[in-house]
NURO-913710 format. One line per 10 residues: number of its first residue (from 1); for each residue x, y, z of N, C-alpha, C. Coordinates in steps of 0.001 Angstrom, whole numbers, plus 500000, padded with zeros to 6 digits. Layout:
// residues N
NUM) X Y Z X Y Z X Y Z  ...
END
This chain:
// residues 71
1) 973292 904676 938597 972771 903573 939379 971610 904173 940132  970404 903442 940045 969305 903802 940813 969364 903446 942214  969037 904398 943098 969047 904081 944491 967629 903927 944907  967094 902772 944959 965686 902508 945339 965416 902397 946731  964428 903073 947238 964184 903081 948689 962597 903018 948829  962165 902629 950057 960795 902760 950395 960627 904253 950650  959334 904667 950739 959099 906013 951107 959772 906508 952377  959637 905727 953449 960284 906010 954674 961842 906017 954458  962339 905022 953797 963764 904969 953555 964366 906221 952751  963519 906764 951834 963910 907948 951017 964031 909154 952049
11) 962940 909252 952950 962950 910378 953885 964106 910265 954818  964361 909078 955229 965477 908807 956236 966785 909217 955580  966973 908894 954289 968182 909140 953517 968361 910701 953473  967376 911426 953099 967403 912834 952957 967774 913466 954359  967186 912923 955421 967361 913452 956788 968816 913128 957218  969314 911966 956806 970661 911578 957205 971735 912617 956670  971498 913056 955389 972418 914044 954793 972150 915404 955357  970956 915740 955736 970543 917078 956255 969635 916918 957404  970149 916859 958659 969266 916705 959713 968128 917586 959873  968192 918785 959307 967171 919766 959355 966161 919713 958233
21) 966284 918634 957376 965432 918474 956274 963919 918499 956620  963232 919306 955956 961785 919362 956200 960927 918448 955360  961528 917631 954522 960769 916714 953610 960554 915415 954465  959242 915046 954676 958930 913938 955461 958401 912812 954541  958310 911678 955184 957745 910519 954470 956387 910816 954028  955554 911511 954730 954184 911928 954421 954247 912774 953172  955202 913781 953085 955299 914623 951817 955489 913732 950597  956506 912745 950708 956837 911887 949617 955649 911028 949278  954991 910485 950329 953808 909581 950029 952728 910288 949152  952474 911515 949621 951408 912350 948894 951805 912573 947483
31) 953105 912874 947230 953660 912935 945804 953419 911701 945051  953791 910545 945667 953574 909317 944994 952048 909027 944745  951257 909285 945676 949815 909014 945425 949231 909920 944411  949726 911084 944316 949295 912073 943202 950022 911895 941894  950917 910822 941917 951684 910488 940694 952630 911645 940225  953079 912367 941124 954021 913384 940825 955471 912954 940811  955651 911694 941567 957022 911110 941597 956685 909625 941123  957497 909052 940167 957309 907756 939835 957558 906734 940951  956803 905618 940930 956984 904633 941996 956489 903227 941499  956877 902311 942212 956407 900895 942067 955903 900344 943410
41) 954945 899595 943357 954331 898923 944529 955065 897650 944719  955480 897368 945951 956003 896019 946289 955362 895577 947533  954370 894706 947312 953545 894265 948526 952695 895511 948924  952784 895858 950202 952044 896955 950714 952831 898238 950633  954043 898267 950241 954933 899391 950216 955190 899864 948906  955376 901238 948810 955769 901932 947507 957302 902116 947543  957902 901793 946347 959356 902025 946268 959505 903196 945182  960502 904024 945606 960758 905176 944755 962333 905252 944528  962733 905746 943426 964112 906113 943183 964466 907444 943887  965435 907355 944733 965889 908522 945509 966261 909679 944574
51) 966800 909361 943370 967135 910454 942395 965902 911236 941952  964730 910528 941821 963530 911145 941479 962967 912036 942519  963150 911657 943804 962716 912459 944867 963626 913791 944921  964849 913523 944790 965791 914671 944915 965527 915662 943738  965334 915069 942503 964945 915928 941332 963798 916716 941541  962717 916177 942144 961491 916835 942292 961673 918038 943202  962439 917888 944198 962681 919021 945185 963820 919925 944823  964468 919600 943631 965542 920405 943117 966848 920316 943942  967049 919103 944588 968188 918904 945391 969352 918376 944492  970594 918667 944818 971700 918255 943995 972419 917117 944749
61) 973044 916191 944009 973714 915157 944500 975229 915483 944410  975899 915452 945426 977355 915669 945556 978055 914503 945019  978829 914533 943948 979609 913465 943342 980450 912721 944424  981074 913498 945364 981876 912782 946455 980996 911980 947218  979773 912324 947509 978801 911384 948265 978620 910077 947527  978382 910249 946283 978008 908994 945344 979252 908097 945340  980483 908714 945115 981649 907899 944929 982106 907249 946341  981747 907874 947451 982206 907319 948772 981043 906709 949596  979952 906507 948963 978764 905868 949607 978140 906723 950794  978464 907987 950825 977938 908811 951896 976622 909287 951362
71) 975614 909277 952210 974331 909753 951804 973361 908801 951276
END
């Protein structure tokens, strides 16, 4: 299942799981603008799949988090 977020929402989601996460909305936005992460534009906002962001940075998804809605 795709977890679609705004750029800010994706950054917030990463920070929720790891409060010390150094990946900011600005970092994700730059990757979107340089077409390194797939996105769709919805009005004035870009939407990204959280899985694509995690994959780009080599982050792993804990199955327990997915099954219990954590993260």
